[in-house]
Steps between C-alpha positions, in 0.01 A plus 500: 500500500439860606619615161230298330230645728622858441522431127141370486370786717677755276364333190147500642528866599630594154213309336241678718649842415515415130136387492387810691681729257350310208149556635568870556627534141192323365268730696688808378483379139126434533448844652693655213292313242178608673614863506586489129162342422321780688691762302419328171134459594473866597658601169243287315215655698632849424535420131147358486356813663693715253360296210144532631540879524637515146207296370254743658688791339498317168125444527457879490691519170360185340119485495528133398791362702590148391715229648748542211545872570573428867749228404691726261504816711595330827717230342322220687372160396150436372413325829627792711306753293189288538545471878552875537191583295290245687616634835409856404164376374433318829594813695243693299747731324454352151217330319540230238314541174450177309519142617801328347748529216620786286197719564561537873618835630495689828402854588479709813189419693260790506 
């Protein structure tokens, strides 16, 4: 009889320890994932800032800076080039000339 009680108590204790360790592992894995995400996000922010600086430098060399030029020089997608140019326009660094289509270009705001 006592053996059965000790066996059940040992089993219960082992289960509690196992579950506690499992929770600790899960928290550590989540923390690791969060840390990696922060590093990746910071790298993306740094790359974006670098691209914005390059676009401003390019605007000095290209009096009519187009979306296609930004795409090719930076090696980014059409959507990214558009977002970068729009952001610089909203910040007041560039001005858009033209409304839509092939005739649109950007230049340094004077």
